C-alpha positions as CSV (number, residue, x, y, z in Angstrom):
1,M,112.8,-13.5,-121.9
2,S,116.1,-14.6,-120.4
3,Q,119.1,-15.5,-122.4
4,P,119.1,-19.0,-123.9
5,K,121.3,-21.5,-122.0
6,A,123.6,-22.2,-125.0
7,L,124.4,-18.5,-125.3
8,F,124.8,-18.2,-121.5
9,L,127.3,-21.1,-121.5
10,A,129.2,-19.7,-124.5
11,D,129.6,-16.4,-122.6
12,V,130.8,-18.2,-119.4
13,I,133.3,-20.4,-121.4
14,E,134.7,-17.4,-123.2
15,A,135.2,-15.5,-119.9
16,D,137.2,-18.4,-118.3
17,P,140.9,-17.9,-119.0
18,A,141.8,-21.6,-118.6
19,S,142.2,-23.6,-121.8
20,K,141.2,-20.6,-123.9
21,T,141.6,-22.4,-127.3
22,H,139.2,-25.2,-126.4
23,H,136.8,-22.8,-124.8
24,D,136.7,-20.6,-127.8
25,E,135.9,-23.6,-130.0
26,A,133.2,-24.8,-127.7
27,A,131.7,-21.4,-127.5
28,A,131.6,-21.1,-131.3
29,E,129.9,-24.5,-131.5
30,L,127.3,-23.6,-128.9
31,R,126.5,-20.4,-130.9
32,R,126.2,-22.5,-134.1
33,L,123.9,-24.9,-132.5
34,H,121.7,-22.2,-131.1
35,A,121.4,-20.5,-134.6
36,V,120.6,-23.8,-136.3
37,N,118.0,-24.5,-133.6
38,Q,116.3,-21.2,-134.3
39,E,116.2,-22.0,-138.0
40,L,114.7,-25.4,-137.3
41,L,112.1,-23.9,-135.1
42,E,111.0,-21.4,-137.7
43,A,110.9,-24.1,-140.4
44,L,108.7,-26.2,-138.1
45,K,106.3,-23.3,-137.4
46,D,106.0,-22.6,-141.1
47,T,105.3,-26.2,-141.9
48,L,102.7,-26.6,-139.2
49,E,100.9,-23.4,-140.3
50,L,100.7,-24.7,-143.8
51,L,99.6,-28.1,-142.8
52,E,96.8,-26.5,-140.7
53,V,95.7,-24.4,-143.7
54,Y,95.8,-27.1,-146.4
55,C,95.3,-30.3,-144.3
56,G,97.8,-32.1,-146.5
57,D,100.4,-31.0,-148.9
58,F,102.4,-27.9,-148.3
59,E,104.5,-25.7,-150.5
60,E,107.7,-27.0,-151.9
61,A,109.6,-23.9,-150.7
62,T,108.6,-24.6,-147.1
63,R,109.7,-28.3,-147.5
64,N,113.0,-27.1,-149.0
65,Q,113.4,-24.7,-146.1
66,A,112.9,-27.5,-143.6
67,L,115.3,-29.8,-145.4
68,A,118.0,-27.1,-145.6
69,A,117.7,-26.4,-141.9
70,I,118.0,-30.2,-141.1
71,A,121.0,-30.4,-143.4
72,R,122.7,-27.5,-141.5
73,A,121.9,-29.2,-138.2
74,E,123.7,-32.3,-139.4
75,G,126.7,-30.2,-140.4
76,E,126.2,-29.9,-144.1
77,Q,126.6,-26.5,-145.8
78,K,123.6,-25.6,-148.1
């Protein structure tokens, strides 16, 4: 599997010596977005698995996991 685009761009931006301060900030944000994206993907997989098993309600812990990942994606710290 090749490197995700967000991480590739973060590496390229960090390697560019021009406007280093802004590039460092952008690289950090790209890495944050990639990490949050991975959490959201895992929460979605867990939710879908439970929905398939129970065909309806799913565990509160899984719901809370999804809500926490969404909150982080929106910039909240939970």
